[in-house]
NUKOLFI-287464 format. One record per atom (N, C-alpha, C, CB): atom name; x, y, z. Coordinates in nm, 3 decimals, decimal comma, padded with zeros to 5 digits. Glycine has a CB too. Layout:
("CA"; (X; Y; Z)),
...
***
This chain:
("N"; (-00,421; -00,239; 00,067)),
("CA"; (-00,536; -00,306; 00,007)),
("C"; (-00,660; -00,216; 00,038)),
("CB"; (-00,553; -00,458; 00,065)),
("N"; (-00,671; -00,108; -00,044)),
("CA"; (-00,789; -00,027; -00,039)),
("C"; (-00,801; 00,065; 00,089)),
("CB"; (-00,905; -00,119; -00,046)),
("N"; (-00,691; 00,086; 00,160)),
("CA"; (-00,689; 00,169; 00,274)),
("C"; (-00,671; 00,316; 00,241)),
("CB"; (-00,584; 00,123; 00,362)),
("N"; (-00,634; 00,344; 00,116)),
("CA"; (-00,621; 00,487; 00,075)),
("C"; (-00,471; 00,527; 00,068)),
("CB"; (-00,698; 00,582; 00,179)),
("N"; (-00,380; 00,436; 00,047)),
("CA"; (-00,236; 00,465; 00,047)),
("C"; (-00,201; 00,565; -00,063)),
("CB"; (-00,155; 00,336; 00,029)),
("N"; (-00,248; 00,546; -00,181)),
("CA"; (-00,207; 00,632; -00,293)),
("C"; (-00,267; 00,778; -00,276)),
("CB"; (-00,257; 00,567; -00,430)),
("N"; (-00,395; 00,787; -00,258)),
("CA"; (-00,449; 00,926; -00,249)),
("C"; (-00,410; 00,993; -00,120)),
("CB"; (-00,602; 00,925; -00,262)),
("N"; (-00,409; 00,923; -00,010)),
("CA"; (-00,368; 00,983; 00,120)),
("C"; (-00,221; 01,015; 00,117)),
("CB"; (-00,400; 00,887; 00,240)),
("N"; (-00,140; 00,931; 00,057)),
("CA"; (00,004; 00,957; 00,047)),
("C"; (00,032; 01,080; -00,036)),
("CB"; (00,076; 00,836; -00,013)),
("N"; (-00,037; 01,091; -00,147)),
("CA"; (-00,024; 01,208; -00,235)),
("C"; (-00,065; 01,337; -00,159)),
("CB"; (-00,112; 01,191; -00,363)),
("N"; (-00,174; 01,330; -00,086)),
("CA"; (-00,222; 01,444; -00,007)),
("C"; (-00,121; 01,479; 00,103)),
("CB"; (-00,361; 01,413; 00,056)),
("N"; (-00,063; 01,380; 00,168)),
("CA"; (00,043; 01,406; 00,268)),
("C"; (00,166; 01,470; 00,204)),
("CB"; (00,083; 01,275; 00,339)),
("N"; (00,207; 01,415; 00,095)),
("CA"; (00,328; 01,473; 00,029)),
("C"; (00,305; 01,620; -00,010)),
("CB"; (00,366; 01,390; -00,098)),
("N"; (00,185; 01,650; -00,059)),
("CA"; (00,156; 01,795; -00,085)),
("C"; (00,159; 01,876; 00,037)),
("CB"; (00,022; 01,813; -00,149)),
("N"; (00,105; 01,826; 00,146)),
("CA"; (00,101; 01,903; 00,273)),
("C"; (00,243; 01,920; 00,330)),
("CB"; (00,010; 01,831; 00,378)),
("N"; (00,328; 01,824; 00,307)),
("CA"; (00,465; 01,833; 00,356)),
("C"; (00,559; 01,895; 00,259)),
("CB"; (00,515; 01,700; 00,392)),
("N"; (00,511; 01,923; 00,138)),
("CA"; (00,593; 01,979; 00,026)),
("C"; (00,712; 01,887; -00,003)),
("CB"; (00,645; 02,123; 00,061)),
("N"; (00,679; 01,756; -00,016)),
("CA"; (00,777; 01,659; -00,045)),
("C"; (00,738; 01,579; -00,165)),
("CB"; (00,798; 01,572; 00,072)),
("N"; (00,834; 01,513; -00,228)),
("CA"; (00,803; 01,431; -00,346)),
("C"; (00,714; 01,310; -00,308)),
("CB"; (00,935; 01,381; -00,414)),
("N"; (00,636; 01,264; -00,401)),
("CA"; (00,550; 01,149; -00,377)),
("C"; (00,583; 01,042; -00,482)),
("CB"; (00,398; 01,190; -00,383)),
("N"; (00,590; 00,916; -00,437)),
("CA"; (00,613; 00,804; -00,528)),
("C"; (00,510; 00,698; -00,500)),
("CB"; (00,755; 00,746; -00,512)),
("N"; (00,434; 00,660; -00,601)),
("CA"; (00,338; 00,552; -00,592)),
("C"; (00,400; 00,432; -00,662)),
("CB"; (00,199; 00,591; -00,655)),
("N"; (00,431; 00,325; -00,589)),
("CA"; (00,501; 00,216; -00,645)),
("C"; (00,424; 00,145; -00,762)),
("CB"; (00,530; 00,120; -00,536)),
("N"; (00,295; 00,133; -00,744)),
("CA"; (00,219; 00,068; -00,856)),
("C"; (00,225; 00,149; -00,982)),
("CB"; (00,073; 00,048; -00,817)),
("N"; (00,207; 00,282; -00,971)),
("CA"; (00,212; 00,371; -01,088)),
("C"; (00,352; 00,368; -01,150)),
("CB"; (00,173; 00,517; -01,048)),
("N"; (00,455; 00,369; -01,071)),
("CA"; (00,594; 00,369; -01,121)),
("C"; (00,624; 00,237; -01,191)),
("CB"; (00,695; 00,393; -01,004)),
("N"; (00,578; 00,128; -01,137)),
("CA"; (00,601; -00,001; -01,204)),
("C"; (00,531; -00,006; -01,334)),
("CB"; (00,555; -00,116; -01,119)),
("N"; (00,402; 00,043; -01,339)),
("CA"; (00,329; 00,046; -01,461)),
("C"; (00,402; 00,130; -01,566)),
("CB"; (00,191; 00,098; -01,436)),
("N"; (00,449; 00,245; -01,528)),
("CA"; (00,522; 00,331; -01,624)),
("C"; (00,651; 00,266; -01,671)),
("CB"; (00,553; 00,468; -01,560)),
("N"; (00,722; 00,203; -01,583)),
("CA"; (00,853; 00,145; -01,619)),
("C"; (00,832; 00,021; -01,703)),
("CB"; (00,937; 00,110; -01,492)),
("N"; (00,733; -00,061; -01,675)),
("CA"; (00,724; -00,193; -01,742)),
("C"; (00,610; -00,201; -01,846)),
("CB"; (00,703; -00,304; -01,636)),
("N"; (00,535; -00,087; -01,857)),
("CA"; (00,430; -00,085; -01,955)),
("C"; (00,307; -00,170; -01,929)),
("CB"; (00,485; -00,123; -02,079)),
("N"; (00,293; -00,211; -01,807)),
("CA"; (00,182; -00,299; -01,771)),
("C"; (00,144; -00,271; -01,627)),
("CB"; (00,220; -00,449; -01,791)),
("N"; (00,014; -00,280; -01,600)),
("CA"; (-00,036; -00,257; -01,460)),
("C"; (00,015; -00,369; -01,370)),
("CB"; (-00,196; -00,251; -01,456)),
("N"; (00,014; -00,343; -01,243)),
("CA"; (00,051; -00,456; -01,152)),
("C"; (-00,037; -00,579; -01,174)),
("CB"; (00,040; -00,411; -01,004)),
("N"; (-00,165; -00,563; -01,196)),
("CA"; (-00,247; -00,677; -01,224)),
("C"; (-00,203; -00,751; -01,348)),
("CB"; (-00,388; -00,634; -01,238)),
("N"; (-00,169; -00,681; -01,457)),
("CA"; (-00,122; -00,742; -01,578)),
("C"; (00,013; -00,814; -01,556)),
("CB"; (-00,111; -00,637; -01,687)),
("N"; (00,102; -00,747; -01,481)),
("CA"; (00,231; -00,811; -01,455)),
("C"; (00,213; -00,943; -01,373)),
("CB"; (00,324; -00,712; -01,378)),
("N"; (00,124; -00,938; -01,279)),
("CA"; (00,098; -01,054; -01,194)),
("C"; (00,036; -01,169; -01,285)),
("CB"; (-00,002; -01,014; -01,074)),
("N"; (-00,064; -01,127; -01,365)),
("CA"; (-00,134; -01,225; -01,448)),
("C"; (-00,041; -01,287; -01,552)),
("CB"; (-00,254; -01,159; -01,518)),
("N"; (00,052; -01,212; -01,612)),
("CA"; (00,138; -01,260; -01,719)),
("C"; (00,268; -01,324; -01,672)),
("CB"; (00,170; -01,148; -01,809)),
("N"; (00,323; -01,267; -01,562)),
("CA"; (00,455; -01,317; -01,521)),
("C"; (00,453; -01,389; -01,381)),
("CB"; (00,554; -01,199; -01,519)),
("N"; (00,345; -01,371; -01,309)),
("CA"; (00,335; -01,434; -01,182)),
("C"; (00,363; -01,337; -01,065)),
("CB"; (00,429; -01,550; -01,178)),
("N"; (00,311; -01,371; -00,949)),
("CA"; (00,326; -01,284; -00,833)),
("C"; (00,473; -01,272; -00,790)),
("CB"; (00,243; -01,336; -00,718)),
("N"; (00,545; -01,379; -00,793)),
("CA"; (00,686; -01,381; -00,756)),
("C"; (00,771; -01,283; -00,841)),
("CB"; (00,740; -01,525; -00,771)),
("N"; (00,747; -01,280; -00,971)),
("CA"; (00,816; -01,185; -01,061)),
("C"; (00,780; -01,043; -01,024)),
("CB"; (00,780; -01,213; -01,209)),
("N"; (00,649; -01,020; -01,005)),
("CA"; (00,600; -00,887; -00,967)),
("C"; (00,674; -00,838; -00,835)),
("CB"; (00,441; -00,892; -00,944)),
("N"; (00,674; -00,925; -00,737)),
("CA"; (00,736; -00,883; -00,610)),
("C"; (00,885; -00,855; -00,628)),
("CB"; (00,717; -00,992; -00,501)),
("N"; (00,953; -00,926; -00,715)),
("CA"; (01,097; -00,898; -00,747)),
("C"; (01,109; -00,758; -00,805)),
("CB"; (01,156; -01,004; -00,849)),
("N"; (01,022; -00,725; -00,901)),
("CA"; (01,027; -00,592; -00,964)),
("C"; (00,999; -00,489; -00,859)),
("CB"; (00,924; -00,581; -01,082)),
("N"; (00,894; -00,508; -00,777)),
("CA"; (00,857; -00,416; -00,671)),
("C"; (00,963; -00,392; -00,565)),
("CB"; (00,736; -00,465; -00,605)),
("N"; (01,031; -00,500; -00,526)),
("CA"; (01,142; -00,487; -00,432)),
("C"; (01,253; -00,406; -00,487)),
("CB"; (01,193; -00,621; -00,393)),
("N"; (01,291; -00,431; -00,615)),
("CA"; (01,399; -00,348; -00,675)),
("C"; (01,358; -00,204; -00,683)),
("CB"; (01,435; -00,399; -00,816)),
("N"; (01,237; -00,173; -00,712)),
("CA"; (01,188; -00,037; -00,718)),
("C"; (01,199; 00,033; -00,582)),
("CB"; (01,045; -00,035; -00,766)),
("N"; (01,147; -00,039; -00,484)),
("CA"; (01,150; 00,021; -00,345)),
("C"; (01,297; 00,040; -00,298)),
("CB"; (01,072; -00,073; -00,241)),
("N"; (01,381; -00,054; -00,330)),
("CA"; (01,518; -00,043; -00,290)),
("C"; (01,579; 00,087; -00,349)),
("CB"; (01,597; -00,168; -00,335)),
("N"; (01,545; 00,114; -00,474)),
("CA"; (01,592; 00,232; -00,543)),
("C"; (01,534; 00,361; -00,479)),
("CB"; (01,553; 00,223; -00,693)),
("N"; (01,401; 00,357; -00,454)),
("CA"; (01,336; 00,474; -00,393)),
("C"; (01,386; 00,500; -00,252)),
("CB"; (01,183; 00,455; -00,391)),
("N"; (01,423; 00,396; -00,183)),
("CA"; (01,472; 00,410; -00,041)),
("C"; (01,607; 00,482; -00,035)),
("CB"; (01,486; 00,269; 00,027)),
("N"; (01,674; 00,500; -00,145)),
("CA"; (01,802; 00,565; -00,149)),
("C"; (01,791; 00,716; -00,140)),
("CB"; (01,875; 00,527; -00,273)),
("N"; (01,668; 00,765; -00,168)),
("CA"; (01,642; 00,910; -00,162)),
("C"; (01,575; 00,948; -00,033)),
("CB"; (01,555; 00,955; -00,279)),
("N"; (01,609; 01,059; 00,024)),
("CA"; (01,550; 01,101; 00,154)),
("C"; (01,430; 01,192; 00,124)),
("CB"; (01,658; 01,177; 00,245)),
("N"; (01,345; 01,199; 00,231)),
("CA"; (01,243; 01,300; 00,233)),
("C"; (01,127; 01,281; 00,139)),
("CB"; (01,303; 01,424; 00,207)),
("N"; (01,098; 01,161; 00,096)),
("CA"; (00,981; 01,145; 00,008)),
("C"; (00,875; 01,059; 00,076)),
("CB"; (01,022; 01,082; -00,127)),
("N"; (00,756; 01,068; 00,031)),
("CA"; (00,638; 00,987; 00,074)),
("C"; (00,624; 00,880; -00,028)),
("CB"; (00,503; 01,071; 00,086)),
("N"; (00,624; 00,752; 00,012)),
("CA"; (00,612; 00,640; -00,081)),
("C"; (00,491; 00,562; -00,050)),
("CB"; (00,733; 00,552; -00,078)),
("N"; (00,405; 00,535; -00,144)),
("CA"; (00,287; 00,448; -00,130)),
("C"; (00,328; 00,311; -00,184)),
("CB"; (00,158; 00,506; -00,208)),
("N"; (00,333; 00,216; -00,099)),
("CA"; (00,362; 00,074; -00,136)),
("C"; (00,238; 00,000; -00,175)),
("CB"; (00,430; 00,001; -00,022)),
("N"; (00,258; -00,106; -00,251)),
("CA"; (00,143; -00,196; -00,276)),
("C"; (00,110; -00,269; -00,147)),
("CB"; (00,174; -00,299; -00,391)),
("N"; (-00,013; -00,314; -00,139)),
("CA"; (-00,062; -00,376; -00,010)),
("C"; (00,013; -00,497; 00,029)),
("CB"; (-00,207; -00,412; -00,019)),
("N"; (00,074; -00,569; -00,060)),
("CA"; (00,137; -00,695; -00,031)),
("C"; (00,290; -00,678; -00,013)),
("CB"; (00,107; -00,795; -00,143)),
("N"; (00,340; -00,558; -00,022)),
("CA"; (00,484; -00,538; -00,010)),
("C"; (00,538; -00,563; 00,128)),
("CB"; (00,518; -00,400; -00,050)),
("N"; (00,472; -00,509; 00,229)),
("CA"; (00,528; -00,510; 00,366)),
("C"; (00,539; -00,649; 00,428)),
("CB"; (00,443; -00,423; 00,456)),
("N"; (00,441; -00,737; 00,402)),
("CA"; (00,453; -00,869; 00,470)),
("C"; (00,565; -00,960; 00,426)),
("CB"; (00,329; -00,942; 00,453)),
("N"; (00,687; -00,913; 00,460)),
("CA"; (00,807; -00,989; 00,429)),
("C"; (00,914; -00,941; 00,519)),
("CB"; (00,850; -00,976; 00,281)),
("N"; (00,990; -01,033; 00,577)),
("CA"; (01,097; -00,995; 00,671)),
("C"; (01,201; -00,913; 00,597)),
("CB"; (01,162; -01,121; 00,735)),
("N"; (01,249; -00,951; 00,479)),
("CA"; (01,357; -00,880; 00,418)),
("C"; (01,312; -00,743; 00,362)),
("CB"; (01,418; -00,965; 00,307)),
("N"; (01,187; -00,740; 00,318)),
("CA"; (01,135; -00,607; 00,275)),
("C"; (01,106; -00,512; 00,392)),
("CB"; (01,006; -00,625; 00,195)),
("N"; (01,058; -00,572; 00,502)),
("CA"; (01,034; -00,488; 00,617)),
("C"; (01,161; -00,426; 00,669)),
("CB"; (00,969; -00,567; 00,725)),
("N"; (01,274; -00,505; 00,666)),
("CA"; (01,403; -00,456; 00,710)),
("C"; (01,447; -00,340; 00,616)),
("CB"; (01,510; -00,572; 00,713)),
("N"; (01,430; -00,354; 00,486)),
("CA"; (01,461; -00,247; 00,391)),
("C"; (01,384; -00,121; 00,426)),
("CB"; (01,428; -00,290; 00,248)),
("N"; (01,261; -00,132; 00,461)),
("CA"; (01,176; -00,015; 00,490)),
("C"; (01,223; 00,054; 00,621)),
("CB"; (01,025; -00,059; 00,503)),
("N"; (01,256; -00,033; 00,720)),
("CA"; (01,300; 00,024; 00,845)),
("C"; (01,427; 00,101; 00,832)),
("CB"; (01,317; -00,081; 00,945)),
("N"; (01,518; 00,059; 00,745)),
("CA"; (01,645; 00,132; 00,717)),
("C"; (01,612; 00,264; 00,645)),
("CB"; (01,744; 00,044; 00,628)),
("N"; (01,510; 00,265; 00,560)),
("CA"; (01,486; 00,383; 00,469)),
("C"; (01,417; 00,494; 00,540)),
("CB"; (01,402; 00,344; 00,346)),
("N"; (01,338; 00,465; 00,646)),
("CA"; (01,269; 00,578; 00,716)),
("C"; (01,151; 00,523; 00,797)),
("CB"; (01,218; 00,689; 00,612)),
("N"; (01,060; 00,613; 00,826)),
("CA"; (00,943; 00,573; 00,903)),
("C"; (00,843; 00,495; 00,816)),
("CB"; (00,876; 00,696; 00,963)),
("N"; (00,786; 00,395; 00,876)),
("CA"; (00,675; 00,324; 00,803)),
("C"; (00,541; 00,357; 00,879)),
("CB"; (00,703; 00,160; 00,796)),
("N"; (00,441; 00,365; 00,793)),
("CA"; (00,309; 00,397; 00,846)),
("C"; (00,208; 00,296; 00,795)),
("CB"; (00,267; 00,542; 00,807)),
("N"; (00,125; 00,246; 00,884)),
("CA"; (00,017; 00,158; 00,848)),
("C"; (-00,117; 00,232; 00,855)),
("CB"; (00,017; 00,035; 00,940)),
("N"; (-00,184; 00,241; 00,747)),
("CA"; (-00,317; 00,302; 00,747)),
("C"; (-00,415; 00,188; 00,777)),
("CB"; (-00,350; 00,374; 00,607)),
("N"; (-00,452; 00,185; 00,907)),
("CA"; (-00,543; 00,080; 00,951)),
("C"; (-00,686; 00,110; 00,917)),
("CB"; (-00,530; 00,059; 01,098)),
("N"; (-00,747; 00,018; 00,849)),
("CA"; (-00,892; 00,032; 00,818)),
("C"; (-00,955; -00,096; 00,867)),
("CB"; (-00,921; 00,056; 00,660)),
("N"; (-01,045; -00,086; 00,965)),
("CA"; (-01,111; -00,205; 01,017)),
("C"; (-01,181; -00,286; 00,906)),
("CB"; (-01,213; -00,165; 01,124)),
("N"; (-01,182; -00,421; 00,927)),
("CA"; (-01,237; -00,507; 00,818)),
("C"; (-01,375; -00,467; 00,767)),
("CB"; (-01,245; -00,649; 00,865)),
("N"; (-01,474; -00,445; 00,846)),
("CA"; (-01,604; -00,406; 00,786)),
("C"; (-01,596; -00,289; 00,686)),
("CB"; (-01,700; -00,369; 00,898)),
("N"; (-01,526; -00,183; 00,716)),
("CA"; (-01,515; -00,071; 00,623)),
("C"; (-01,430; -00,109; 00,504)),
("CB"; (-01,456; 00,052; 00,692)),
("N"; (-01,322; -00,185; 00,528)),
("CA"; (-01,234; -00,225; 00,419)),
("C"; (-01,306; -00,316; 00,322)),
("CB"; (-01,109; -00,293; 00,473)),
("N"; (-01,392; -00,405; 00,373)),
("CA"; (-01,471; -00,490; 00,293)),
("C"; (-01,560; -00,407; 00,196)),
("CB"; (-01,554; -00,582; 00,382)),
("N"; (-01,627; -00,303; 00,251)),
("CA"; (-01,707; -00,221; 00,169)),
("C"; (-01,625; -00,146; 00,060)),
("CB"; (-01,780; -00,125; 00,256)),
("N"; (-01,504; -00,099; 00,097)),
("CA"; (-01,419; -00,036; 00,001)),
("C"; (-01,380; -00,128; -00,113)),
("CB"; (-01,298; 00,015; 00,069)),
("N"; (-01,343; -00,249; -00,070)),
("CA"; (-01,297; -00,349; -00,167)),
("C"; (-01,409; -00,389; -00,263)),
("CB"; (-01,245; -00,473; -00,095)),
("N"; (-01,530; -00,400; -00,214)),
("CA"; (-01,644; -00,439; -00,300)),
("C"; (-01,655; -00,345; -00,418)),
("CB"; (-01,776; -00,439; -00,221)),
("N"; (-01,638; -00,214; -00,385)),
("CA"; (-01,664; -00,115; -00,487)),
("C"; (-01,537; -00,080; -00,571)),
("CB"; (-01,719; 00,010; -00,421)),
("N"; (-01,421; -00,131; -00,537)),
("CA"; (-01,302; -00,096; -00,617)),
("C"; (-01,204; -00,213; -00,625)),
("CB"; (-01,230; 00,028; -00,557)),
("N"; (-01,250; -00,326; -00,658)),
("CA"; (-01,161; -00,442; -00,663)),
("C"; (-01,112; -00,470; -00,807)),
("CB"; (-01,234; -00,567; -00,606)),
("N"; (-01,153; -00,394; -00,904)),
("CA"; (-01,111; -00,411; -01,038)),
("C"; (-00,958; -00,391; -01,041)),
("CB"; (-01,186; -00,312; -01,134)),
("N"; (-00,891; -00,474; -01,121)),
("CA"; (-00,748; -00,463; -01,128)),
("C"; (-00,671; -00,524; -01,008)),
("CB"; (-00,714; -00,321; -01,143)),
("N"; (-00,741; -00,602; -00,930)),
("CA"; (-00,675; -00,672; -00,815)),
("C"; (-00,693; -00,823; -00,841)),
("CB"; (-00,741; -00,628; -00,671)),
("N"; (-00,589; -00,882; -00,904)),
("CA"; (-00,597; -01,026; -00,942)),
("C"; (-00,619; -01,116; -00,822)),
("CB"; (-00,469; -01,068; -01,013)),
("N"; (-00,573; -01,079; -00,702)),
("CA"; (-00,594; -01,171; -00,594)),
("C"; (-00,740; -01,171; -00,547)),
("CB"; (-00,501; -01,138; -00,479)),
("N"; (-00,818; -01,079; -00,599)),
("CA"; (-00,961; -01,068; -00,560)),
("C"; (-01,055; -01,094; -00,682)),
("CB"; (-00,991; -00,925; -00,499)),
("N"; (-01,002; -01,163; -00,778)),
("CA"; (-01,080; -01,187; -00,899)),
("C"; (-01,196; -01,279; -00,873)),
("CB"; (-00,992; -01,246; -01,008)),
("N"; (-01,298; -01,273; -00,957)),
("CA"; (-01,415; -01,361; -00,945)),
("C"; (-01,528; -01,295; -00,869)),
("CB"; (-01,378; -01,490; -00,876)),
("N"; (-01,639; -01,367; -00,858)),
("CA"; (-01,758; -01,311; -00,792)),
("C"; (-01,723; -01,274; -00,646)),
("CB"; (-01,878; -01,415; -00,797)),
("N"; (-01,787; -01,166; -00,599)),
("CA"; (-01,751; -01,121; -00,461)),
("C"; (-01,775; -01,227; -00,353)),
("CB"; (-01,832; -00,998; -00,425)),
("N"; (-01,879; -01,310; -00,369)),
("CA"; (-01,906; -01,415; -00,274)),
("C"; (-01,784; -01,509; -00,258)),
("CB"; (-02,031; -01,495; -00,318)),
("N"; (-01,706; -01,526; -00,366)),
("CA"; (-01,585; -01,605; -00,360)),
("C"; (-01,458; -01,525; -00,318)),
("CB"; (-01,562; -01,668; -00,495)),
("N"; (-01,461; -01,400; -00,363)),
("CA"; (-01,344; -01,314; -00,339)),
("C"; (-01,340; -01,261; -00,191)),
("CB"; (-01,347; -01,194; -00,440)),
("N"; (-01,454; -01,241; -00,136)),
("CA"; (-01,457; -01,183; 00,002)),
("C"; (-01,385; -01,271; 00,105)),
("CB"; (-01,604; -01,163; 00,048)),
("N"; (-01,408; -01,399; 00,107)),
("CA"; (-01,337; -01,479; 00,205)),
("C"; (-01,184; -01,475; 00,182)),
("CB"; (-01,388; -01,623; 00,201)),
("N"; (-01,143; -01,481; 00,053)),
("CA"; (-01,001; -01,462; 00,019)),
("C"; (-00,944; -01,334; 00,070)),
("CB"; (-00,981; -01,468; -00,127)),
("N"; (-01,019; -01,227; 00,045)),
("CA"; (-00,974; -01,095; 00,086)),
("C"; (-00,960; -01,085; 00,238)),
("CB"; (-01,071; -00,988; 00,036)),
("N"; (-01,056; -01,140; 00,309)),
("CA"; (-01,047; -01,136; 00,454)),
("C"; (-00,928; -01,219; 00,508)),
("CB"; (-01,177; -01,186; 00,515)),
("N"; (-00,907; -01,333; 00,446)),
("CA"; (-00,794; -01,417; 00,490)),
("C"; (-00,662; -01,346; 00,455)),
("CB"; (-00,799; -01,559; 00,422)),
("N"; (-00,651; -01,278; 00,346)),
("CA"; (-00,534; -01,203; 00,311)),
("C"; (-00,513; -01,088; 00,407)),
("CB"; (-00,544; -01,153; 00,170)),
("N"; (-00,619; -01,018; 00,437)),
("CA"; (-00,612; -00,908; 00,531)),
("C"; (-00,560; -00,956; 00,667)),
("CB"; (-00,749; -00,844; 00,546)),
("N"; (-00,625; -01,067; 00,714)),
("CA"; (-00,584; -01,118; 00,847)),
("C"; (-00,442; -01,167; 00,849)),
("CB"; (-00,675; -01,231; 00,891)),
("N"; (-00,395; -01,222; 00,735)),
("CA"; (-00,258; -01,271; 00,731)),
("C"; (-00,154; -01,157; 00,723)),
("CB"; (-00,242; -01,365; 00,612)),
("N"; (-00,195; -01,048; 00,657)),
("CA"; (-00,102; -00,934; 00,651)),
("C"; (-00,102; -00,843; 00,772)),
("CB"; (-00,133; -00,852; 00,532)),
("N"; (-00,216; -00,842; 00,847)),
("CA"; (-00,228; -00,757; 00,963)),
("C"; (-00,116; -00,762; 01,063)),
("CB"; (-00,348; -00,790; 01,030)),
("N"; (-00,066; -00,875; 01,104)),
("CA"; (00,047; -00,874; 01,196)),
("C"; (00,171; -00,805; 01,148)),
("CB"; (00,083; -01,011; 01,230)),
("N"; (00,196; -00,818; 01,020)),
("CA"; (00,311; -00,749; 00,953)),
("C"; (00,285; -00,597; 00,954)),
("CB"; (00,330; -00,801; 00,803)),
("N"; (00,164; -00,557; 00,909)),
("CA"; (00,137; -00,417; 00,901)),
("C"; (00,148; -00,350; 01,041)),
("CB"; (-00,002; -00,396; 00,840)),
("N"; (00,109; -00,428; 01,147)),
("CA"; (00,115; -00,371; 01,280)),
("C"; (00,256; -00,346; 01,328)),
("CB"; (00,045; -00,460; 01,375)),
("N"; (00,358; -00,388; 01,258)),
("CA"; (00,497; -00,363; 01,290)),
("C"; (00,540; -00,223; 01,246)),
("CB"; (00,585; -00,467; 01,226)),
("N"; (00,456; -00,152; 01,179)),
("CA"; (00,495; -00,018; 01,132)),
("C"; (00,526; 00,074; 01,248)),
("CB"; (00,384; 00,045; 01,046)),
("N"; (00,607; 00,177; 01,221)),
("CA"; (00,643; 00,272; 01,323)),
("C"; (00,522; 00,349; 01,374)),
("CB"; (00,747; 00,367; 01,271)),
("N"; (00,431; 00,381; 01,283)),
("CA"; (00,314; 00,459; 01,315)),
("C"; (00,190; 00,389; 01,261)),
("CB"; (00,327; 00,602; 01,258)),
("N"; (00,084; 00,381; 01,337)),
("CA"; (-00,035; 00,321; 01,290)),
("C"; (-00,145; 00,430; 01,303)),
("CB"; (-00,068; 00,189; 01,370)),
("N"; (-00,215; 00,450; 01,189)),
("CA"; (-00,321; 00,556; 01,187)),
("C"; (-00,452; 00,489; 01,147)),
("CB"; (-00,285; 00,677; 01,086)),
("N"; (-00,549; 00,501; 01,231)),
("CA"; (-00,681; 00,446; 01,200)),
("C"; (-00,751; 00,545; 01,101)),
("CB"; (-00,766; 00,424; 01,334)),
("N"; (-00,785; 00,489; 00,981)),
("CA"; (-00,839; 00,570; 00,878)),
("C"; (-00,992; 00,545; 00,858)),
("CB"; (-00,764; 00,544; 00,749)),
("N"; (-01,053; 00,474; 00,951)),
("CA"; (-01,194; 00,449; 00,939)),
("C"; (-01,275; 00,580; 00,926)),
("CB"; (-01,241; 00,368; 01,058)),
("N"; (-01,355; 00,583; 00,824)),
("CA"; (-01,446; 00,697; 00,803)),
("C"; (-01,378; 00,822; 00,748)),
("CB"; (-01,514; 00,731; 00,933)),
("N"; (-01,247; 00,811; 00,719)),
("CA"; (-01,172; 00,930; 00,673)),
("C"; (-01,155; 00,931; 00,523)),
("CB"; (-01,034; 00,935; 00,739)),
("N"; (-01,161; 01,048; 00,461)),
("CA"; (-01,127; 01,061; 00,318)),
("C"; (-00,975; 01,085; 00,312)),
("CB"; (-01,208; 01,180; 00,246)),
("N"; (-00,914; 01,087; 00,190)),
("CA"; (-00,770; 01,106; 00,184)),
("C"; (-00,719; 01,235; 00,245)),
("CB"; (-00,728; 01,099; 00,046)),
("N"; (-00,791; 01,346; 00,229)),
("CA"; (-00,744; 01,471; 00,285)),
("C"; (-00,748; 01,466; 00,440)),
("CB"; (-00,830; 01,589; 00,231)),
("N"; (-00,846; 01,405; 00,496)),
("CA"; (-00,856; 01,389; 00,643)),
("C"; (-00,744; 01,298; 00,689)),
("CB"; (-00,996; 01,331; 00,686)),
("N"; (-00,721; 01,190; 00,613)),
("CA"; (-00,615; 01,098; 00,647)),
("C"; (-00,480; 01,167; 00,650)),
("CB"; (-00,612; 00,983; 00,549)),
("N"; (-00,452; 01,250; 00,546)),
("CA"; (-00,328; 01,321; 00,538)),
("C"; (-00,308; 01,412; 00,661)),
("CB"; (-00,322; 01,402; 00,408)),
("N"; (-00,415; 01,484; 00,705)),
("CA"; (-00,405; 01,569; 00,821)),
("C"; (-00,371; 01,488; 00,942)),
("CB"; (-00,532; 01,645; 00,842)),
("N"; (-00,442; 01,371; 00,958)),
("CA"; (-00,414; 01,284; 01,074)),
("C"; (-00,273; 01,228; 01,071)),
("CB"; (-00,515; 01,170; 01,079)),
("N"; (-00,225; 01,194; 00,951)),
("CA"; (-00,092; 01,144; 00,934)),
("C"; (00,015; 01,251; 00,969)),
("CB"; (-00,075; 01,097; 00,791)),
("N"; (-00,011; 01,372; 00,926)),
("CA"; (00,086; 01,478; 00,952)),
("C"; (00,093; 01,497; 01,102)),
("CB"; (00,047; 01,611; 00,879)),
("N"; (-00,018; 01,496; 01,169)),
("CA"; (-00,019; 01,511; 01,319)),
("C"; (00,055; 01,394; 01,381)),
("CB"; (-00,167; 01,517; 01,376)),
("N"; (00,035; 01,273; 01,332)),
("CA"; (00,108; 01,156; 01,387)),
("C"; (00,254; 01,162; 01,366)),
("CB"; (00,058; 01,031; 01,327)),
("N"; (00,296; 01,228; 01,258)),
("CA"; (00,439; 01,237; 01,234)),
("C"; (00,505; 01,350; 01,309)),
("CB"; (00,465; 01,252; 01,089)),
("N"; (00,418; 01,431; 01,376)),
("CA"; (00,460; 01,548; 01,456)),
("C"; (00,542; 01,645; 01,374)),
("CB"; (00,541; 01,503; 01,577)),
("N"; (00,498; 01,672; 01,255)),
("CA"; (00,560; 01,767; 01,166)),
("C"; (00,486; 01,900; 01,156)),
("CB"; (00,572; 01,707; 01,030)),
***
């Protein structure tokens, strides 16, 4: 959720000379609709089913960097799938900075629709609910104040590659 998974993941993949897969972009390409449109038209449950099938397929390949949607990890069955597939990384962004990021880039995020005064409490509640799941990642990298290139450098160091 606005921590920089896509851009930082792509930068890390380039640095490691590995393939990069962005789940949201792949779902959009495959189904002809953005994640927001899929959620709005078919519901969140249907979207999560499509997302899980995609990640299961991606997890069969070794050596790639995968950017997941922000709501993918908070599930026992999906977390188990990720643990089997490789290392998981949580890009930790403290709430005050994340809130600022979300304010300026929440378009296309159906769970944050509406005026910011109404969306902000929902966003914080979602963040707080997901945080315990995210913290189960193999590696946690604090991305506060970092741009995607800086995050990729920090990630590469954390991976000890």
